[in-house]
All heavy atoms as an XYZ file, in Angstrom:
908
protein
N      18.414      4.277    -16.425
C      17.465      4.635    -15.438
C      17.356      6.156    -15.374
O      18.337      6.837    -15.318
C      17.937      4.031    -14.087
C      16.896      4.349    -12.992
S      17.280      3.653    -11.355
C      18.087      2.095    -11.648
N      16.133      6.599    -15.311
C      15.887      8.085    -15.285
C      16.233      8.625    -13.939
O      16.328      7.883    -12.950
C      14.466      8.394    -15.661
O      13.649      7.928    -14.638
C      14.077      7.851    -17.063
N      16.437      9.924    -13.915
C      16.758     10.576    -12.608
C      15.595     10.463    -11.614
O      15.818     10.326    -10.425
C      17.045     12.049    -12.862
C      18.390     12.244    -13.520
C      18.702     13.751    -13.727
O      18.286     14.576    -12.891
O      19.361     14.005    -14.713
N      14.388     10.467    -12.141
C      13.229     10.429    -11.269
C      13.109      8.992    -10.605
O      12.904      8.981     -9.378
C      11.945     10.696    -12.084
C      10.670     10.694    -11.315
C       9.528     11.067    -12.164
C       8.216     11.226    -11.423
N       7.095     11.527    -12.316
N      13.323      8.024    -11.286
C      13.324      6.656    -10.767
C      14.500      6.436     -9.804
O      14.337      5.870     -8.708
C      13.341      5.586    -11.908
C      12.060      5.682    -12.681
C      13.515      4.198    -11.281
C      12.001      4.790    -13.922
N      15.692      6.915    -10.132
C      16.822      6.830     -9.293
C      16.610      7.567     -7.961
O      16.945      7.041     -6.854
C      18.038      7.407     -9.952
N      15.973      8.736     -8.048
C      15.677      9.473     -6.791
C      14.719      8.660     -5.916
O      14.905      8.581     -4.702
C      14.987     10.839     -7.107
C      14.598     11.662     -5.920
C      13.434     12.611     -6.187
N      12.262     11.931     -6.673
C      11.293     11.422     -5.888
N      11.482     11.392     -4.585
N      10.260     10.866     -6.377
N      13.633      8.111     -6.566
C      12.667      7.305     -5.710
C      13.258      6.115     -5.115
O      13.075      5.837     -3.936
C      11.476      6.897     -6.636
C      10.400      6.192     -5.895
C       9.328      5.664     -6.772
N       9.731      4.517     -7.531
C       9.826      3.297     -7.064
N       9.559      3.004     -5.807
N      10.204      2.301     -7.827
N      14.168      5.464     -5.817
C      14.840      4.253     -5.251
C      15.809      4.638     -4.126
O      15.901      3.874     -3.184
C      15.548      3.477     -6.401
C      14.647      2.829     -7.384
C      15.465      2.129     -8.541
C      13.659      1.873     -6.795
N      16.394      5.788     -4.272
C      17.315      6.247     -3.131
C      16.498      6.532     -1.894
O      16.889      6.178     -0.802
C      18.107      7.476     -3.663
C      19.148      7.917     -2.633
C      19.925      9.155     -3.224
C      20.926      9.616     -2.241
N      21.624     10.746     -2.778
N      15.363      7.219     -2.081
C      14.523      7.506     -0.940
C      13.974      6.204     -0.347
O      13.941      6.008      0.838
C      13.371      8.413     -1.330
C      13.932      9.792     -1.734
C      12.326      8.545     -0.288
C      12.908     10.725     -2.384
N      13.548      5.263     -1.196
C      13.023      3.985     -0.786
C      14.027      3.274      0.121
O      13.693      2.731      1.170
C      12.623      3.129     -1.975
C      11.995      1.829     -1.547
C      11.572      1.030     -2.858
C      11.046     -0.325     -2.407
N      10.596     -1.054     -3.545
N      15.328      3.209     -0.365
C      16.333      2.516      0.396
C      16.596      3.133      1.712
O      16.856      2.480      2.746
C      17.600      2.463     -0.481
N      16.554      4.499      1.796
C      16.777      5.229      3.003
C      15.617      4.954      3.997
O      15.919      4.656      5.195
C      16.814      6.739      2.737
O      16.864      7.492      3.888
N      14.457      4.913      3.522
C      13.286      4.664      4.406
C      13.346      3.237      4.900
O      13.091      2.942      6.102
C      11.946      4.954      3.682
C      10.761      4.472      4.474
C      11.858      6.468      3.430
N      13.673      2.268      4.024
C      13.650      0.862      4.412
C      14.809      0.536      5.451
O      14.676     -0.413      6.193
C      13.829     -0.058      3.175
C      12.599     -0.191      2.403
C      11.515     -0.987      3.149
N      11.964     -2.369      3.220
C      12.033     -3.030      4.376
N      11.766     -2.441      5.480
N      12.529     -4.306      4.408
N      15.818      1.377      5.505
C      16.818      1.230      6.525
C      16.356      1.678      7.880
O      16.897      1.229      8.944
N      15.279      2.417      7.937
C      14.754      2.924      9.167
C      13.537      2.235      9.662
O      13.267      2.228     10.935
C      14.401      4.433      9.062
C      15.550      5.299      8.684
C      15.182      6.722      8.301
C      16.339      7.509      7.728
N      15.980      8.754      7.167
N      12.720      1.680      8.833
C      11.496      0.945      9.267
C      11.463     -0.434      8.933
O      12.105     -0.903      7.988
C      10.224      1.673      8.688
C      10.144      1.491      7.150
C      10.122      3.090      9.024
C       8.841      1.841      6.532
N      10.811     -1.253      9.716
C      10.636     -2.662      9.503
C       9.360     -3.166     10.129
O       9.006     -2.689     11.191
C      11.846     -3.415     10.140
O      11.697     -4.784      9.962
N       8.708     -4.039      9.476
C       7.434     -4.556      9.971
C       7.619     -5.794     10.815
O       8.537     -6.529     10.598
N       6.808     -5.858     11.803
C       6.879     -6.997     12.761
C       5.564     -7.739     12.687
O       4.628     -7.323     11.940
C       7.047     -6.509     14.224
O       5.915     -5.744     14.584
C       8.303     -5.705     14.346
N       5.479     -8.824     13.414
C       4.224     -9.614     13.382
C       3.056     -8.857     14.011
O       1.893     -8.949     13.582
C       4.425    -10.941     14.111
N       3.367     -7.998     15.026
C       2.322     -7.222     15.700
C       1.971     -5.969     14.909
O       0.846     -5.490     14.985
C       2.701     -6.837     17.080
O       3.949     -6.195     17.098
C       2.886     -8.124     17.938
N       2.985     -5.391     14.248
C       2.776     -4.147     13.493
C       3.529     -4.258     12.143
O       4.608     -3.780     12.015
C       3.245     -2.925     14.308
C       2.670     -1.647     13.742
C       2.973     -0.532     14.733
C       2.385      0.761     14.203
N       2.567      1.896     15.156
N       2.847     -4.925     11.166
C       3.564     -5.115      9.893
C       3.630     -3.859      9.040
O       2.974     -2.840      9.291
C       2.682     -6.199      9.205
C       1.322     -6.043      9.775
C       1.590     -5.563     11.212
N       4.455     -3.966      7.961
C       4.664     -2.832      7.109
C       3.706     -2.870      5.950
O       3.606     -3.905      5.298
C       6.152     -2.858      6.576
C       6.503     -1.832      5.607
C       8.033     -1.913      5.323
N       8.423     -3.200      4.830
C       8.619     -3.487      3.519
N       8.366     -2.560      2.648
N       9.020     -4.694      3.210
N       3.104     -1.739      5.638
C       2.154     -1.621      4.515
C       2.974     -0.936      3.372
O       3.166      0.248      3.455
C       0.884     -0.884      4.829
C      -0.126     -0.879      3.730
S      -1.726     -0.372      4.225
C      -1.664      1.350      3.736
N       3.340     -1.703      2.354
C       4.178     -1.178      1.247
C       3.292     -0.861      0.000
O       2.465     -1.662     -0.346
C       5.191     -2.243      0.864
O       5.985     -1.847     -0.193
N       3.557      0.299     -0.535
C       2.761      0.759     -1.703
C       3.677      0.843     -2.910
O       4.816      1.305     -2.817
C       2.141      2.161     -1.397
C       1.458      2.670     -2.694
C       1.275      2.105     -0.221
N       3.187      0.363     -4.063
C       3.905      0.585     -5.341
C       2.851      1.002     -6.370
O       1.725      0.471     -6.389
C       4.569     -0.659     -5.827
C       5.206     -0.512     -7.164
C       6.410      0.196     -7.312
C       4.584     -0.965     -8.317
C       6.979      0.338     -8.579
C       5.115     -0.745     -9.609
C       6.352     -0.085     -9.719
N       3.188      2.030     -7.137
C       2.270      2.460     -8.168
C       3.054      2.516     -9.503
O       4.215      2.919     -9.559
C       1.653      3.834     -7.863
C       2.632      4.975     -7.826
C       1.927      6.298     -7.603
C       2.915      7.423     -7.647
N       2.444      8.599     -8.249
N       2.351      2.049    -10.556
C       2.883      2.206    -11.907
C       2.050      3.289    -12.554
O       1.177      3.915    -11.938
C       2.817      0.869    -12.645
O       1.429      0.543    -12.879
N       2.229      3.439    -13.853
C       1.422      4.470    -14.532
C      -0.002      4.162    -14.598
O      -0.853      5.073    -14.527
C       1.948      4.650    -15.968
C       3.251      5.422    -15.994
O       3.597      6.163    -15.081
N       4.013      5.269    -17.073
N      -0.362      2.855    -14.530
C      -1.801      2.522    -14.694
C      -2.389      1.734    -13.527
O      -3.608      1.672    -13.356
C      -2.005      1.727    -15.947
O      -1.161      0.520    -15.953
N      -1.547      1.192    -12.649
C      -2.015      0.361    -11.566
C      -1.472      0.780    -10.224
O      -0.478      1.545    -10.187
C      -1.612     -1.160    -11.773
C      -1.912     -1.681    -13.159
C      -3.392     -1.789    -13.521
O      -4.224     -1.843    -12.591
N      -3.693     -1.737    -14.719
N      -2.057      0.305     -9.128
C      -1.493      0.506     -7.747
C      -1.600     -0.766     -7.019
O      -2.602     -1.518     -7.163
C      -2.223      1.736     -7.126
C      -1.463      2.108     -5.842
C      -3.661      1.388     -6.760
C      -1.699      3.505     -5.340
N      -0.534     -1.065     -6.321
C      -0.405     -2.325     -5.562
C      -0.129     -1.990     -4.094
O       0.656     -1.048     -3.833
C       0.682     -3.168     -6.129
C       0.655     -3.414     -7.643
C       1.189     -2.464     -8.473
C       0.131     -4.542     -8.170
C       1.149     -2.632     -9.861
C       0.038     -4.742     -9.510
C       0.614     -3.773    -10.367
O       0.576     -3.971    -11.728
N      -0.610     -2.810     -3.201
C      -0.246     -2.641     -1.764
C      -0.127     -3.976     -1.111
O      -0.882     -4.894     -1.426
C      -1.323     -1.736     -1.045
C      -2.721     -2.369     -1.049
C      -0.907     -1.440      0.366
N       0.877     -4.165     -0.328
C       1.095     -5.384      0.456
C       1.287     -5.042      1.951
O       1.935     -4.018      2.244
C       2.390     -6.145     -0.032
C       2.314     -6.561     -1.400
C       3.593     -7.272     -1.827
O       4.670     -6.877     -1.387
N       3.516     -8.328     -2.600
N       0.812     -5.955      2.739
C       1.149     -5.855      4.214
C       2.116     -6.992      4.501
O       1.799     -8.165      4.283
C      -0.152     -5.919      5.054
C      -1.039     -4.725      4.749
C       0.257     -5.969      6.555
C      -2.287     -4.646      5.550
N       3.335     -6.607      4.909
C       4.422     -7.516      5.015
C       4.996     -7.641      6.461
O       5.194     -6.595      7.123
C       5.603     -7.019      4.072
C       5.076     -6.883      2.687
C       6.762     -7.990      4.138
C       5.968     -6.046      1.799
N       5.280     -8.863      6.896
C       5.961     -9.118      8.126
C       7.465     -9.291      7.741
O       7.826    -10.319      7.166
C       5.431    -10.356      8.862
C       6.229    -10.701     10.096
O       7.126     -9.938     10.460
O       5.911    -11.753     10.723
N       8.240     -8.311      8.015
C       9.668     -8.382      7.576
C      10.537     -9.401      8.358
O      11.498     -9.852      7.843
C      10.285     -6.961      7.692
C       9.801     -6.015      6.627
O       9.675     -6.447      5.458
O       9.474     -4.855      6.986
N      10.143     -9.723      9.573
C      10.898    -10.667     10.356
C      10.802    -12.083      9.743
O      11.767    -12.772      9.711
C      10.449    -10.661     11.810
C      10.851     -9.428     12.562
N      12.141     -9.142     12.850
C      10.171     -8.314     12.959
C      12.261     -7.981     13.455
N      10.968     -7.468     13.557
N       9.591    -12.475      9.352
C       9.474    -13.815      8.676
C       9.589    -13.773      7.215
O       9.660    -14.759      6.567
C       8.101    -14.447      9.142
O       7.039    -13.645      8.638
N       9.566    -12.535      6.651
C       9.690    -12.373      5.181
C       8.468    -12.856      4.388
O       8.617    -13.313      3.279
N       7.294    -12.655      4.976
C       6.081    -13.129      4.358
C       5.110    -11.941      4.098
O       5.047    -10.983      4.843
C       5.339    -14.168      5.191
O       5.042    -13.589      6.451
C       6.188    -15.432      5.355
N       4.388    -12.080      2.991
C       3.281    -11.101      2.717
C       2.003    -11.631      3.401
O       1.588    -12.810      3.088
C       3.099    -11.014      1.214
O       4.305    -10.456      0.581
C       1.941    -10.046      0.880
N       1.441    -10.847      4.253
C       0.273    -11.316      5.027
C      -1.000    -11.004      4.231
O      -1.937    -11.794      4.146
C       0.216    -10.616      6.310
C       1.485    -10.752      7.220
C       1.435     -9.833      8.417
C       1.691    -12.182      7.571
N      -1.104     -9.836      3.616
C      -2.239     -9.435      2.835
C      -1.757     -8.569      1.674
O      -0.811     -7.845      1.763
C      -3.169     -8.532      3.747
C      -4.400     -8.030      3.023
C      -3.577     -9.216      4.993
N      -2.545     -8.692      0.587
C      -2.257     -7.833     -0.551
C      -3.511     -7.477     -1.354
O      -4.499     -8.170     -1.236
C      -1.229     -8.484     -1.530
O      -1.891     -9.640     -2.142
N      -3.441     -6.391     -2.048
C      -4.557     -5.947     -2.908
C      -3.987     -5.025     -3.995
O      -2.933     -4.449     -3.822
C      -5.560     -5.182     -2.057
N      -4.649     -5.015     -5.114
C      -4.217     -4.145     -6.228
C      -5.405     -3.997     -7.177
O      -6.470     -4.593     -7.061
C      -3.067     -4.788     -6.956
O      -3.542     -5.966     -7.700
N      -5.178     -3.079     -8.137
C      -6.258     -2.787     -9.075
C      -6.409     -3.914    -10.081
O      -7.355     -3.945    -10.838
C      -5.977     -1.420     -9.872
O      -4.658     -1.551    -10.342
C      -6.150     -0.315     -8.941
N      -5.454     -4.884    -10.111
C      -5.588     -5.993    -11.015
C      -6.166     -7.262    -10.416
O      -6.326     -8.294    -11.095
C      -4.230     -6.310    -11.711
C      -3.187     -6.732    -10.717
C      -3.783     -5.139    -12.568
C      -1.914     -7.275    -11.356
N      -6.536     -7.202     -9.086
C      -7.192     -8.327     -8.441
C      -8.479     -8.582     -9.098
O      -9.270     -7.742     -9.480
C      -7.415     -8.081     -6.977
C      -6.185     -8.169     -6.123
O      -5.138     -8.578     -6.669
O      -6.328     -7.838     -4.929
N      -8.740     -9.875     -9.349
C     -10.057    -10.267    -10.043
C     -11.258     -9.898     -9.188
O     -12.307     -9.506     -9.761
C     -10.076    -11.782    -10.234
O      -9.921    -12.478     -8.991
N     -11.133     -9.817     -7.859
C     -12.226     -9.445     -7.003
C     -12.464     -7.899     -7.017
O     -13.576     -7.432     -6.724
N     -11.460     -7.144     -7.400
C     -11.604     -5.669     -7.417
C     -11.833     -5.083     -8.842
O     -12.122     -3.912     -8.914
C     -10.369     -4.997     -6.838
C     -10.217     -5.084     -5.310
C      -8.927     -4.459     -4.867
C     -11.372     -4.385     -4.636
N     -11.628     -5.841     -9.816
C     -11.780     -5.377    -11.228
C     -13.138     -4.649    -11.433
O     -13.109     -3.559    -11.997
C     -11.635     -6.503    -12.223
C     -10.170     -6.911    -12.362
C      -9.859     -6.906    -13.805
N      -8.391     -7.192    -13.861
C      -7.662     -6.803    -14.862
N      -8.175     -6.072    -15.821
N      -6.376     -7.075    -14.844
N     -14.184     -5.279    -11.022
C     -15.522     -4.639    -11.235
C     -15.700     -3.392    -10.396
O     -16.347     -2.435    -10.776
C     -16.654     -5.628    -10.962
O     -16.562     -6.044     -9.593
N     -15.099     -3.363     -9.152
C     -15.237     -2.268     -8.254
C     -14.439     -0.997     -8.764
O     -14.903      0.141     -8.521
C     -14.769     -2.572     -6.853
N     -13.346     -1.236     -9.481
C     -12.549     -0.105     -9.880
C     -12.827      0.305    -11.359
O     -12.374      1.345    -11.807
C     -11.078     -0.365     -9.743
C     -10.713     -0.591     -8.316
C     -10.609     -1.495    -10.604
N     -13.557     -0.480    -12.106
C     -13.838     -0.149    -13.524
C     -14.725      1.105    -13.596
O     -15.635      1.318    -12.851
C     -14.490     -1.252    -14.253
O     -15.786     -1.485    -13.709
N     -14.349      2.004    -14.505
C     -15.045      3.278    -14.688
C     -14.682      4.378    -13.742
O     -15.270      5.430    -13.807
N     -13.693      4.134    -12.872
C     -13.289      5.198    -11.945
C     -11.884      5.728    -12.352
O     -11.168      5.058    -13.061
C     -13.180      4.621    -10.504
C     -14.512      4.203     -9.984
C     -14.346      3.730     -8.559
C     -15.698      3.620     -8.032
N     -16.168      2.760     -7.175
N     -11.616      6.953    -11.938
C     -10.255      7.487    -12.233
C      -9.283      6.826    -11.223
O      -9.615      6.113    -10.324
C     -10.239      9.021    -12.145
C     -10.475      9.603    -10.788
O     -10.071      8.965     -9.803
N     -11.125     10.714    -10.690
N      -7.973      7.081    -11.501
C      -6.946      6.349    -10.797
C      -6.959      6.654     -9.276
O      -6.662      5.822     -8.433
C      -5.546      6.624    -11.385
C      -5.371      5.946    -12.762
C      -4.029      6.125    -13.260
C      -3.753      7.385    -14.001
N      -2.443      7.403    -14.667
N      -7.273      7.911     -8.899
C      -7.262      8.269     -7.500
C      -8.456      7.546     -6.760
O      -8.261      7.049     -5.648
C      -7.452      9.781     -7.345
O      -6.394     10.430     -8.045
C      -7.387     10.199     -5.894
N      -9.566      7.476     -7.466
C     -10.734      6.683     -6.836
C     -10.431      5.243     -6.746
O     -10.803      4.548     -5.767
C     -11.969      6.961     -7.659
C     -12.491      8.380     -7.580
C     -13.574      8.723     -8.598
O     -13.659      7.933     -9.578
O     -14.233      9.728     -8.456
N      -9.694      4.717     -7.724
C      -9.315      3.276     -7.688
C      -8.419      3.040     -6.502
O      -8.536      1.992     -5.811
C      -8.560      2.926     -9.032
C      -9.515      2.856    -10.208
C      -8.697      2.503    -11.486
O      -7.518      2.295    -11.441
N      -9.343      2.525    -12.606
N      -7.459      3.941     -6.297
C      -6.498      3.796     -5.148
C      -7.287      3.820     -3.776
O      -6.937      2.968     -2.973
C      -5.514      4.892     -5.179
N      -8.311      4.630     -3.669
C      -9.074      4.662     -2.488
C      -9.803      3.319     -2.220
O      -9.859      2.822     -1.141
C     -10.079      5.804     -2.531
C     -10.808      6.004     -1.215
C     -11.650      7.284     -1.182
N     -10.739      8.397     -0.964
C     -10.533      9.364     -1.936
N     -11.119      9.293     -3.098
N      -9.681     10.344     -1.723
N     -10.325      2.745     -3.315
C     -11.029      1.429     -3.235
C     -10.061      0.350     -2.827
O     -10.333     -0.476     -1.998
C     -11.699      1.102     -4.601
C     -12.200     -0.348     -4.610
C     -12.809      2.062     -4.922
N      -8.845      0.383     -3.382
C      -7.833     -0.628     -3.064
C      -7.415     -0.473     -1.587
O      -7.271     -1.466     -0.845
C      -6.598     -0.502     -3.993
C      -5.412     -1.331     -3.474
C      -6.969     -0.886     -5.379
N      -7.332      0.724     -1.111
C      -6.987      0.988      0.323
C      -8.097      0.425      1.244
O      -7.765     -0.203      2.276
N      -9.317      0.675      0.909
C     -10.443      0.143      1.717
C     -10.423     -1.381      1.700
O     -10.650     -2.047      2.663
C     -11.722      0.682      1.211
C     -11.914      2.158      1.443
C     -13.187      2.739      0.786
O     -13.943      1.972      0.142
O     -13.389      3.972      0.918
N     -10.097     -1.980      0.513
C     -10.115     -3.460      0.428
C      -8.976     -4.026      1.228
O      -9.148     -5.060      1.878
C      -9.989     -3.854     -1.070
C      -9.936     -5.351     -1.287
C     -11.204     -6.105     -0.807
O     -12.242     -5.472     -0.672
O     -11.114     -7.303     -0.675
N      -7.766     -3.497      1.181
C      -6.686     -4.042      1.896
C      -6.926     -3.902      3.436
O      -6.590     -4.808      4.201
C      -5.294     -3.431      1.530
C      -5.101     -2.037      2.096
C      -4.159     -4.303      1.883
N      -7.568     -2.839      3.840
C      -7.948     -2.683      5.266
C      -8.928     -3.823      5.679
O      -8.820     -4.376      6.746
C      -8.561     -1.353      5.485
N      -9.932     -4.078      4.809
C     -10.899     -5.086      5.086
C     -10.185     -6.460      5.225
O     -10.512     -7.188      6.197
C     -11.975     -5.129      4.019
C     -13.180     -6.080      4.324
C     -14.053     -6.283      3.107
N     -13.439     -6.880      1.979
C     -13.139     -8.208      1.864
N     -13.454     -8.990      2.875
N     -12.591     -8.672      0.807
N      -9.325     -6.737      4.259
C      -8.648     -8.002      4.309
C      -7.719     -8.145      5.554
O      -7.534     -9.204      6.119
C      -7.806     -8.267      2.998
C      -8.654     -8.396      1.858
C      -7.802     -8.528      0.570
N      -8.611     -8.599     -0.643
C      -8.131     -8.706     -1.898
N      -6.869     -8.776     -2.097
N      -9.011     -8.701     -2.873
N      -7.046     -7.042      5.922
C      -6.190     -7.031      7.080
C      -6.945     -7.258      8.369
O      -6.510     -8.025      9.260
C      -5.431     -5.689      7.191
N      -8.144     -6.607      8.497
C      -8.962     -6.768      9.691
C      -9.475     -8.177      9.840
O      -9.651     -8.681     10.972
C     -10.105     -5.763      9.714
C      -9.683     -4.331      9.881
C     -10.846     -3.383      9.756
C      -8.995     -4.116     11.236
N      -9.677     -8.884      8.676
C     -10.082    -10.301      8.775
C      -8.993    -11.150      9.334
O      -9.255    -12.180      9.968
C     -10.405    -10.800      7.299
C     -11.715    -10.325      6.788
C     -11.933    -10.813      5.381
O     -11.078    -11.481      4.818
O     -13.002    -10.428      4.831
N      -7.734    -10.731      9.169
C      -6.586    -11.467      9.707
C      -6.058    -10.877     11.053
O      -4.929    -11.104     11.484
C      -5.434    -11.504      8.747
C      -5.795    -12.374      7.494
C      -4.556    -12.690      6.704
C      -4.917    -13.650      5.640
N      -3.759    -14.205      5.016
N      -6.923    -10.035     11.695
C      -6.620     -9.422     12.987
C      -5.448     -8.458     12.880
O      -4.647     -8.402     13.896
C      -6.458    -10.458     14.103
C      -7.757    -11.084     14.537
O      -8.816    -10.407     14.358
O      -7.788    -12.211     15.029
N      -5.224     -7.799     11.845
C      -4.174     -6.803     11.727
C      -4.868     -5.459     11.827
O      -5.678     -5.108     10.969
C      -3.428     -6.891     10.404
C      -2.748     -8.316     10.265
C      -2.401     -5.820     10.266
C      -2.218     -8.583      8.875
N      -4.591     -4.724     12.941
C      -5.272     -3.467     13.159
C      -4.377     -2.265     12.952
O      -4.822     -1.141     12.601
C      -5.873     -3.429     14.564
C      -6.934     -4.445     14.755
C      -7.420     -4.438     16.174
C      -8.486     -5.526     16.412
N      -8.034     -6.907     16.339
N      -3.070     -2.440     13.171
C      -2.096     -1.341     13.085
C      -0.948     -1.709     12.088
O      -0.476     -2.871     12.202
C      -1.567     -0.980     14.444
N      -0.522     -0.811     11.308
C       0.533     -1.083     10.358
C       1.496      0.144     10.366
O       1.219      1.206     10.856
C      -0.011     -1.292      8.959
C      -0.804     -2.534      8.815
C      -0.726     -0.120      8.464
N       2.679     -0.088      9.769
C       3.666      0.972      9.491
C       3.594      1.283      8.014
O       3.614      0.376      7.176
C       5.046      0.554      9.853
C       5.200      0.218     11.347
C       6.097      1.631      9.456
C       6.447     -0.463     11.687
N       3.275      2.541      7.668
C       3.062      2.931      6.274
C       4.311      3.120      5.553
O       5.145      4.011      5.977
C       2.108      4.162      6.157
C       1.678      4.459      4.763
C       0.774      3.627      4.119
C       2.128      5.625      4.136
C       0.385      3.952      2.869
C       1.718      5.889      2.874
C       0.830      5.052      2.222
N       4.566      2.469      4.437
C       5.748      2.591      3.626
C       5.325      3.055      2.240
O       4.806      2.245      1.468
C       6.529      1.269      3.578
C       7.782      1.348      2.684
O       8.147      2.488      2.206
O       8.359      0.309      2.359
N       5.557      4.340      1.908
C       5.035      4.911      0.667
C       5.999      4.501     -0.474
O       5.715      4.907     -1.655
C       4.876      6.362      0.769
C       6.168      7.140      1.199
C       5.812      8.592      1.501
N       6.980      9.275      2.000
C       7.969      9.823      1.248
N       7.860      9.775      0.004
N       8.989     10.353      1.854
N       7.061      3.816     -0.272
C       7.905      3.326     -1.314
C       8.675      4.349     -2.124
O       9.000      4.173     -3.212
N       8.937      5.516     -1.429
C       9.690      6.575     -2.111
C       8.830      7.512     -2.924
O       9.326      8.465     -3.509
N       7.544      7.202     -3.041
C       6.624      8.068     -3.778
C       6.208      9.228     -2.843
O       6.163      9.113     -1.635
C       5.348      7.313     -4.216
C       5.710      6.210     -5.151
C       5.635      4.872     -4.728
C       5.988      6.468     -6.514
C       5.919      3.845     -5.660
C       6.286      5.473     -7.431
C       6.268      4.114     -6.988
N       5.886     10.374     -3.508
C       5.378     11.483     -2.735
C       4.037     11.188     -2.066
O       3.235     10.458     -2.738
C       5.248     12.755     -3.616
C       6.537     13.324     -4.025
C       6.929     13.387     -5.370
C       7.488     13.846     -3.127
C       8.112     13.945     -5.833
C       8.649     14.372     -3.529
C       8.987     14.417     -4.870
O      10.161     14.987     -5.242
N       3.790     11.707     -0.911
C       2.464     11.469     -0.226
C       1.473     12.443     -0.741
O       1.135     13.395     -0.093
C       2.678     11.570      1.288
C       1.403     11.158      2.042
C       1.105      9.834      2.254
C       0.534     12.092      2.555
C      -0.023      9.462      2.964
C      -0.585     11.766      3.214
C      -0.886     10.452      3.395
O      -2.024     10.047      4.095
N       1.004     12.190     -1.929
C      -0.026     13.000     -2.559
C      -0.715     12.224     -3.635
O      -0.200     11.132     -4.051
C       0.640     14.307     -3.220
O      -0.353     15.152     -3.692
C       1.565     13.936     -4.283
N      -1.839     12.619     -4.100
C      -2.532     11.923     -5.217
C      -2.964     10.574     -4.813
O      -3.667     10.354     -3.806
N      -2.542      9.557     -5.601
C      -2.976      8.229     -5.418
C      -2.471      7.548     -4.130
O      -3.195      6.804     -3.481
C      -2.519      7.329     -6.627
C      -3.281      7.675     -7.858
C      -3.045      6.676     -8.973
N      -1.712      6.844     -9.594
C      -1.044      5.883    -10.234
N      -1.619      4.703    -10.307
N       0.085      6.104    -10.749
N      -1.227      7.891     -3.741
C      -0.631      7.343     -2.512
C      -1.525      7.793     -1.270
O      -1.860      7.028     -0.380
C       0.788      7.635     -2.328
C       1.371      7.162     -1.015
C       1.580      7.062     -3.554
N      -1.768      9.138     -1.290
C      -2.629      9.689     -0.173
C      -4.038      9.094     -0.199
O      -4.569      8.800      0.854
C      -2.653     11.236     -0.408
C      -3.390     11.971      0.775
C      -3.329     13.466      0.563
C      -4.008     14.108      1.689
N      -3.974     15.581      1.566
N      -4.617      8.918     -1.398
C      -5.940      8.365     -1.516
C      -5.979      6.925     -0.977
O      -6.876      6.533     -0.272
C      -6.451      8.408     -2.892
N      -4.927      6.153     -1.251
C      -4.835      4.810     -0.775
C      -4.757      4.765      0.748
O      -5.453      4.043      1.363
C      -3.637      4.080     -1.350
C      -3.543      2.600     -1.022
C      -3.242      1.833     -2.272
C      -2.494      2.337      0.059
N      -3.899      5.674      1.310
C      -3.757      5.752      2.781
C      -5.086      6.118      3.412
O      -5.451      5.616      4.466
C      -2.678      6.733      3.141
N      -5.794      7.087      2.874
C      -7.060      7.543      3.434
C      -8.131      6.499      3.357
O      -8.903      6.292      4.312
C      -7.555      8.806      2.728
C      -6.753     10.048      3.016
C      -7.112     11.211      2.146
O      -7.876     11.103      1.197
O      -6.603     12.337      2.488
N      -8.110      5.698      2.226
C      -8.975      4.581      2.129
C      -8.743      3.462      3.140
O      -9.657      2.902      3.773
N      -7.447      3.198      3.438
C      -7.053      2.172      4.455
C      -7.491      2.733      5.836
O      -7.960      1.919      6.648
C      -5.577      1.958      4.386
N      -7.321      4.039      6.118
C      -7.680      4.530      7.383
C      -9.256      4.481      7.568
O      -9.774      4.111      8.584
C      -7.249      5.946      7.592
C      -5.820      6.062      7.878
C      -5.458      7.555      8.230
N      -4.009      7.650      8.430
C      -3.185      8.210      7.525
N      -3.674      8.789      6.461
N      -1.876      8.315      7.745
N      -9.944      4.791      6.459
C     -11.392      4.709      6.522
C     -11.873      3.260      6.757
O     -12.866      3.050      7.390
C     -11.945      5.228      5.167
C     -13.439      5.250      5.058
C     -13.931      5.734      3.766
C     -15.446      5.615      3.554
N     -15.884      5.970      2.221
N     -11.063      2.307      6.164
C     -11.426      0.897      6.316
C     -11.151      0.350      7.723
O     -11.578     -0.742      8.043
N     -10.373      1.139      8.591
C     -10.170      0.707      9.957
C      -8.734      0.429     10.336
O      -8.469      0.111     11.522
N      -7.794      0.604      9.404
C      -6.360      0.450      9.831
C      -5.852      1.630     10.515
O      -6.258      2.772     10.145
C      -5.462      0.168      8.550
C      -5.497     -1.220      7.946
C      -4.593     -1.311      6.763
C      -5.114     -2.282      8.968
N      -4.906      1.479     11.394
C      -4.319      2.579     12.118
C      -2.816      2.711     11.720
O      -2.099      1.686     11.792
C      -4.410      2.355     13.660
C      -5.850      2.305     14.141
C      -5.957      2.013     15.605
O      -4.860      1.975     16.282
O      -7.017      1.755     16.101
N      -2.425      3.919     11.357
C      -0.989      4.155     11.141
C      -0.780      5.650     11.167
O      -1.651      6.487     11.147
C      -0.499      3.528      9.830
C      -1.252      3.863      8.629
C      -0.885      4.973      7.794
C      -2.275      3.115      8.201
C      -1.576      5.255      6.638
C      -3.001      3.382      7.008
C      -2.623      4.435      6.281
């Protein structure tokens, strides 16, 4: 494992020890790979994923094609907010997964806020 990945996992474990999603305010978890970005809204008490979206969703493939990765992240953030509001989820706890809050992670968060989520 590289030092960069080990650092991210150490930060992720530290953050997960401090935050937890509930039914009223679930956790919005972000994961990014080199080419894709994934987001889930999770109720940690019941251990269930309430809402998810990613750049590989069949419904989002056409919306993200031809855009750069930052623009794709913004579209995914707006989509997860739309799906969350359909399930009456208005407020979440943002979990950046140990990634720096810049670039694609920031674009996803801004897209989710633009879509109507509060965090």
